[in-house]
N, C-alpha and C positions, 0 to 999 in steps of 0.2 A: 352370776354364775351361768354361763352359756354352755352350749354343746362343747363337750371336751374334745380337744384335738389329741390325736394319738400320742404325741410326744410332749404334751404339756405337763409341767411339774404338778405334783399332787397339791390339791387345795387344802387338804387337812392331813395332819399326821395320823390321826385315827378317826374313822367314822364309825359310830355305833348305831346299828339298826335296832331300834326298840328302846323306849324310855321307861322301862319298868325298873324293878328293884336291882336286878343284876346289871343292867345297862348304866344306871345312874351311879351305882357304887363303883363300877369299873371306871366310868368317866372321871369321877372325883379322885380315885386313886391314881389314875394316869397323870392328872395335874399335880398331885402331891409328889409324883415321881419325876416331875420336870418335863413331861411331854408337852410340846408346844400347842398346836391347835387341835382341840378335841371337839367333835361335833356329834351330837345325839340327834337322830332322826326319828321322830315319833308321829305316827299317823293320826292319833287322837288330838282333840283340842287342847289337852293338857297332858303333861308327862306324869309318871308315877306308877303306871301299871295297875295290876289287879287290886292292890291295897286301896286305891282311890275309891273302890266300890264297897269296901269292907268296913262298915261303921261300927266295928267292935274291937275289943282287945283280943289277944295281946300281940303287939308289934313293938319293935325297937329296943327291947331289953338288952340284947347283946350289942347292938350297934350304937345306941345312944344312952344306955343305962337308965332308960326311962320307959315306963309302960304307956304305950300310945295306941290310939285307935288307928285303923287303916288310913283314913284320909290325912291324919296328922303325920303319920309315918311317911306317906308318899310326899307330902309337902316338905317335910324335913329333908328327904333325899334330894328333891329338886333344888331346894335352897342351898344345900351344902355344895352340890355340883356347880351351881351358878356362881356362888361366892368364890369358888376356886378358879373360875374363868372358863367353865364349860359352856359351849354354845348349844342351846337346845332349840331345835326347829320343830314346831308342832304342825299338825295338818300336812305333814310331808310323808308321802308313801313311797317306799322303794318298790319299783316295778320290775327291775331286772338286775341280776348280779352278773358282772362281766369279769373275765380273767384279769388278774393284776391289780384288783382293788378299785375298779370303776363301777359306779352305780348309776342306774337310770332312775330319776325321781319324778313324781307327780306332786306339784306344789300349788299353793294358791295363785302363784304367778305363772303357772304353766309347766310344761315338761322341761326338765333340766337334767344335766349330768353332774356328777361329783366324783372326783378322783381322790383317793386317800392312800397313804403308804400302807396302812393296815385297816381292814374292815372287821368289825366284830359283830356277829349275828346274835342278838339277844331278844328274839321275837316271842319267847315264852311258849305258853300252852293254851289250849282251850278244852272245854269239856266236850265229850262225844255227844253228837246230836241224837234226836229220836231215830232218824233213819239208820244211823251208824250203829244203834243198839237194837235195831230190829223190833221195835215196840209196835204192836199191831193196834187195830181198832180204828176209830173215827179220827177226823182231823179238826177238832174244835179249837176255839180260842182258849187260852189259859194254860198252855203247855210251854215250858221254858226251862233253860238251864239255870243253875245257881248264879252264874255270872250275869245272865240277863236280868234275873230277879234283883240282884244287888244294884245293877245300874238303874233299874226302875225305882227302887226304894230310896237309895242314897243320893243318886244324881238328879232324878226327876221327881222324887217324893210322890210316887204313885203307889196305889194299893191294888195290885192286879187280881187278888182273890182273898178269901177270908179263911178257908179251911182246906189247904192243899194236902196232897200226899207227896212225900219225898221218896223218890226212887233212887236208891243207893245208900251206902252207909260208910263212905269214906269220911275223912276229916272235914272236907268241904260240905258234906251233907249235914254235919252238926253246925257248921257255919251258917247254913241255910236256916236252921232253927232260930239262931240269934238274929239273922236278918229279918225273919218274919216277926219276931217279938218287937222289933223297932217300930212297927206300925200296927201292933195289936193283932197280927195274923197268927192263927193257932193251927199248926199242922195236925191233921187227924191221924196220921200214921207214917211210919217209915217202913219201906219194903226193900228187901235185899234178896237177890237171886242165889247168893252163896249161903252156906249153912250157918254162918255166923257173921257178925258185922265185920267189915273190911278193916276199919281202923282199930286201934287198940281197945280191948275189952273193957279197960278201965273207964272208958267214956260211956259204956252202956247204961250205967245208973242215971246218967244225965237225962236219958229219955224218960225214965220214971219221974224224975223231978219235974220235968216239963209236961208230963201227962201225954206223951207221944207213944202209942202202941208200936211194937216192933214185930214185923213178920219176916222171918228168914227162910231160905230154901224155897222161895216162890218161883213159879214158872208161868210162861205164857201170859205176860201182862198185856192187857188190852184197855185202851182208853175209850170211854163211852161218852158220847155227847153230840148234839146236833150243831148248835151255834157255839155253846160254851161247854166246858168240861162238866159232866154230870156224875161220873163214877169211874173207878178203876176196878177192873175184874182181873183175877189171876187164880191160879191153882196154888194152894198152900203146901207146906212140907209133907202133909199126909195125902196129898192128891185131891183134896176137896176143893170145890169151887168157892171163891170168896168174892164179894162185891163191897167196895167201900164208897159210900156217897161222898163226893168231893167236888169242889169248883175249880181245882187247879192241880197240875202235876209239875213238880220240880224234878227235872232230870239232872242228877248230880254226879260228878266224878267221871271216872274213866277218861282221864285227861290224855290228850295227844299233842305232840309238838305243833306249834303254829309254823308249819314248814312249807307253805305253798311256794315261797320264793325259791326253795331248793329244787323243787321238782322240774322247773324250767331253767335250771342253771347248769353250770359245768361241774358243780361240786357233787361228790359222792354222798348218797343218803344211805343210812343204815336201816334195813327193813325191820330190825327188832326194836330199836329205840324210836324210830320215826324221825330222828334228827340227823344232823350231819355226821359223817365219819370224821373222827378227830384223833390226834395223837396225844401223848401224855402232857403236851404243852397247850392243849386246846386248839391246835392248829388244824385247819381243814385240809382237804386234798389239794387246794391251791394255797401256797404258803402266805399269800397276802390276806387270807381270810382266817379269822378265829371265831370261836363260838363259846358262849357261857350262859349259865342260867338254865331255865327249864326247857329251852329248845333242845338241850342235849338229851333229856329224858323226862318223861312225866312221872310225877311232879313233886318238887320239893317245897319246903317252907320258904317264906320270904327271907328269914334269917340265913338260911343255907345259901340261897341265891345271892344274897348280899356278900357273904364270905367268898363265894365262888367268883363273883365279880372282882373283888379285891385281889384275890390270888391270880386271876387271869390278867389283871392290869399289870401286876408286877412282872409277869412273864413277857407281856407285850412290850413294856418299857425296856426290859433287858434286850429283847429282840431288836428294837429300834436302835438302841445304843451300841449293841455288839452283834450285828448281823453276820451271817456267813458261817455259822458253826457247821462243820462237816458232818454229814449223816452217812454213816458207814453201811447202813442197811435198815430194813424195817421188819418188824414181826407183826403178823396179823392175828387179831383176837376175834374169834367168832363163836357162835353157839347156834346149834340147830336142834338142841334138846327140847322136847315139847314142854318141859317144866320151866325152862329158862326163857325169858323174854328178850333180854339184852345184856350186853356187857359193854362197859365204857371205861377207858378209851378203846377204840377198835384197832388202833395201830400203836406200836411202840417203836420209836426211833432210837437206833443205836448211835449215840452221839455224846460228846463231852459237854453239851449245853446243860447248864444247871437249872434247877428250879421246877422240874416237871412234877406231875402228880405222883404221889407215893402209893396211892391206893386205886384199885379199880372199883367200879360200882356195878352191881349185878341186880337185875330185875327179874322177878318170878311171874310166871303165868298161873301157876297153881301152888297150893301149899307144898312145902318141901321139907322133909325130915330125912337126912341121910348124909351123903358125902358129895361135895363138889370137887370135880377132878379136872385138871388141865391136861389135855392129851395132845401129843405130837405124833401123828399116825396112830399106832396102837400102844405107844408108850406113855405112861402116866408120869408127868414131870413134877406134879404138885397136887396136893389134895387138902381139903379143909372140911370140917364138919359144918353142917348147916341145918338149922331148924327154924324156918321162917315162913312167911306168907306173902302174897302179892301186896304191892303198895307199902312195902317196908324198906327202910334204908339198910342196904347190905353192902358192906365194904370188905375188901380183902387186899392184902399187900401185893404190890406188883413185883417186889424184889425177886421172888422165886421164878419169875417168868423171863427175866432179861438175859439169862445165860444160855439160851438155846441156839443163838446164832442168827445171823441175818437170813431173811427169806423164809423163816419158819412160819408155819400156820399152826397156831395154838387153838384147839377146839375145847371149849368148856362143856362139860356134861355133868349130869346129876345121876347119882346112883342111890336109889331109895334104900332106907334101912329095912332089913329083913328080919 
């Protein structure tokens, strides 16, 4: 695979950037749909994505009707794709996206180019870092994200600390407890800046079962330590100063799309989701590019991403088999409301093409109890009750938005209950 000449035929029917759950499910379904050459490009030494690092249940119940641990699930996804004829290239990093489906690659054999009829971006998400969360204090060893912890524990069999504090209370924060248990690490506390845990309250008793105290409504967290972490200081919900002696800090959650490739590309990025702008078919602003999985929005479960990959594959296979559907116009979906973080998809194509998404996904910045409204100018064309919180799955039908006509800008806004 040498440097691509401008008019050279595509070397792959579909190239998938990212070998996690969505990318592998998508690749396998493309082969089932009769697509010819499907290539998965994965920068790690092995494909499988985040589940490779998650040595706990539950994975695979929907996909394989079996309860699997993360590494087993990841291996099953890889094996399924390869058995169907998918080519998986590991230690291959995509360094640039070019118009029309051309990719610049860094591989063990040097710099190369690859041209594909369709490219699907499935690069997933990552947790917010300490600087991104504005956590003050010293800079000692022993501070890491859940993902970094899982890599150390399950891939390298290392025990980085013995009594950490978990900062955050999303689902992944509870996963961190299970990861710690694998090597006999016992978290001494979970702290959360919001007034209650972010994930579902039904999980809160699990903290008592595991003997992990919970502090909500905390502020001004500061990490203390010279060489290694010694303590976490913060103000509690009453305003009192607290200090917890600890030898590690696990910074969990607040996921953001792994979207570095997009920022230096020709593709439009949505400031709300942090991922690419797509239409109801998952197509980016360059029709040669699609996207699926958690790159679209942070962050869903592996099972959801698997189903999203399968659905995207069916749309892409249909596009390859029957290209050229006329687009009579587009509708923009946006939100600038402080309560709303994102809406997905961000564009609706007016076309006879079948198989598009039936529902939009909505993300919240703050808890919301009231009415969600779709506005065109000052006119409300659709409304729906909403009572939810951040990091919850919120879906609403797209059917009521398609009748406004080409060129319309639909603005989602939230009106709180009074």
